[in-house]
KOLPA-524771 format. One record per residue (C-alpha): residue in three letters; y, x, z. Coordinates in steps of 0.5 Angstrom, whole numbers. Layout:
<sites>
<site ALA, <Y, X, Z>>
...
</sites>
This chain:
<sites>
<site UNK, <-22, -63, -35>>
<site UNK, <-29, -63, -36>>
<site UNK, <-35, -61, -32>>
<site UNK, <-36, -54, -35>>
<site UNK, <-28, -52, -34>>
<site UNK, <-29, -55, -27>>
<site UNK, <-35, -51, -25>>
<site UNK, <-32, -44, -28>>
<site UNK, <-25, -45, -24>>
<site UNK, <-29, -46, -18>>
<site UNK, <-33, -40, -19>>
<site UNK, <-27, -36, -20>>
<site UNK, <-24, -39, -14>>
<site UNK, <-30, -37, -10>>
<site UNK, <-30, -30, -12>>
<site UNK, <-23, -29, -11>>
<site UNK, <-24, -32, -4>>
<site UNK, <-30, -27, -2>>
<site UNK, <-26, -21, -5>>
<site UNK, <-20, -23, 0>>
<site UNK, <-25, -24, 6>>
<site UNK, <-28, -17, 5>>
<site UNK, <-21, -14, 4>>
<site UNK, <-19, -17, 11>>
<site UNK, <-25, -15, 14>>
<site UNK, <-24, -8, 12>>
<site UNK, <-17, -8, 15>>
<site UNK, <-15, -4, 22>>
<site UNK, <-14, -8, 28>>
<site UNK, <-7, -7, 28>>
<site UNK, <-6, -10, 20>>
<site UNK, <-10, -16, 22>>
<site UNK, <-5, -17, 28>>
<site UNK, <1, -16, 23>>
<site UNK, <-2, -21, 18>>
<site UNK, <-4, -26, 24>>
<site UNK, <4, -26, 25>>
<site UNK, <6, -25, 18>>
<site UNK, <1, -29, 14>>
<site UNK, <6, -30, 9>>
<site UNK, <7, -23, 7>>
<site UNK, <-1, -22, 6>>
<site UNK, <0, -23, -2>>
<site UNK, <6, -18, -2>>
<site UNK, <2, -13, 1>>
<site UNK, <-4, -14, -3>>
<site UNK, <0, -14, -9>>
<site UNK, <4, -8, -7>>
<site UNK, <-2, -4, -6>>
<site UNK, <-5, -5, -13>>
<site UNK, <2, -3, -16>>
<site UNK, <2, 3, -12>>
<site UNK, <-5, 5, -14>>
<site UNK, <-4, 4, -21>>
<site UNK, <2, 8, -21>>
<site UNK, <-1, 14, -18>>
<site UNK, <-7, 13, -23>>
<site UNK, <-1, 13, -29>>
<site UNK, <2, 19, -26>>
<site UNK, <-3, 23, -23>>
<site UNK, <-9, 21, -27>>
<site UNK, <-13, 20, -20>>
<site UNK, <-12, 17, -13>>
<site UNK, <-13, 23, -9>>
<site UNK, <-14, 25, -2>>
<site UNK, <-9, 29, 2>>
<site UNK, <-6, 32, -4>>
<site UNK, <0, 30, -8>>
<site UNK, <-2, 24, -11>>
<site UNK, <-4, 21, -4>>
<site UNK, <3, 23, -2>>
<site UNK, <6, 20, -7>>
<site UNK, <2, 14, -7>>
<site UNK, <4, 13, 1>>
<site UNK, <11, 14, -1>>
<site UNK, <11, 9, -6>>
<site UNK, <7, 4, -3>>
<site UNK, <12, 4, 3>>
<site UNK, <18, 4, -1>>
<site UNK, <16, -2, -4>>
<site UNK, <14, -5, 3>>
<site UNK, <21, -3, 5>>
<site UNK, <24, -6, 0>>
<site UNK, <20, -13, -1>>
<site UNK, <19, -14, 7>>
<site UNK, <25, -11, 10>>
<site UNK, <25, -4, 14>>
<site UNK, <22, -6, 20>>
<site UNK, <16, -10, 18>>
<site UNK, <14, -5, 13>>
<site UNK, <15, 0, 19>>
<site UNK, <10, -4, 23>>
<site UNK, <5, -5, 18>>
<site UNK, <5, 2, 15>>
<site UNK, <4, 4, 22>>
<site UNK, <-2, -1, 23>>
<site UNK, <-5, 1, 17>>
<site UNK, <-5, 9, 19>>
<site UNK, <-8, 7, 26>>
<site UNK, <-15, 6, 24>>
<site UNK, <-20, 10, 28>>
<site UNK, <-23, 14, 22>>
<site UNK, <-17, 17, 20>>
<site UNK, <-17, 24, 22>>
<site UNK, <-11, 26, 26>>
<site UNK, <-8, 31, 21>>
<site UNK, <-9, 26, 15>>
<site UNK, <-5, 21, 20>>
<site UNK, <0, 25, 21>>
<site UNK, <1, 27, 13>>
<site UNK, <1, 19, 12>>
<site UNK, <6, 17, 17>>
<site UNK, <11, 23, 15>>
<site UNK, <10, 20, 7>>
<site UNK, <11, 13, 9>>
<site UNK, <17, 15, 13>>
<site UNK, <20, 18, 7>>
<site UNK, <18, 12, 3>>
<site UNK, <21, 7, 8>>
<site UNK, <28, 10, 8>>
<site UNK, <28, 10, 0>>
<site UNK, <26, 3, 0>>
<site UNK, <32, 1, 4>>
<site UNK, <36, 4, -3>>
<site UNK, <33, -2, -7>>
<site UNK, <32, -2, -14>>
<site UNK, <26, -4, -19>>
<site UNK, <19, -1, -18>>
<site UNK, <20, 4, -24>>
<site UNK, <26, 7, -19>>
<site UNK, <23, 7, -13>>
<site UNK, <17, 11, -17>>
<site UNK, <22, 16, -19>>
<site UNK, <25, 17, -12>>
<site UNK, <18, 18, -9>>
<site UNK, <17, 23, -15>>
<site UNK, <23, 27, -14>>
<site UNK, <22, 27, -6>>
<site UNK, <15, 30, -8>>
<site UNK, <18, 35, -13>>
<site UNK, <23, 37, -7>>
<site UNK, <18, 38, -2>>
<site UNK, <20, 32, 2>>
<site UNK, <13, 29, 2>>
<site UNK, <7, 33, 6>>
<site UNK, <0, 35, 3>>
<site UNK, <-5, 38, 7>>
<site UNK, <-6, 45, 5>>
<site UNK, <-13, 47, 3>>
</sites>
């Protein structure tokens, strides 16, 4: 490997490490505690979050707040975590995710409710397309919560 490729690789790694560090600093105290106890889950959690945001954008054209897209995203992300980490670990992490002091009570209640539906759906298994369709069905059947405006 020549020097230019090594320098480029080092720059990429440094950039990725900076992103990971910045993301870690934005976590709630509970999320950090969880990841200290389960560091091997960090990449799965990060990847599933990215998948949930992308799928929400694909279906709704946005990642909103307190609306149907938000409800779907919480359901879908929780379902992936439940499938991939197991129900108990996913429950612990999603509860930690919602504990932040800046999360208003009504939003926290909405998010926890939608997470609970997703956690149960994730126990059914299946690929991401299947879990996404289950969460869309849950939304259409009014099993997911939104905050009325």
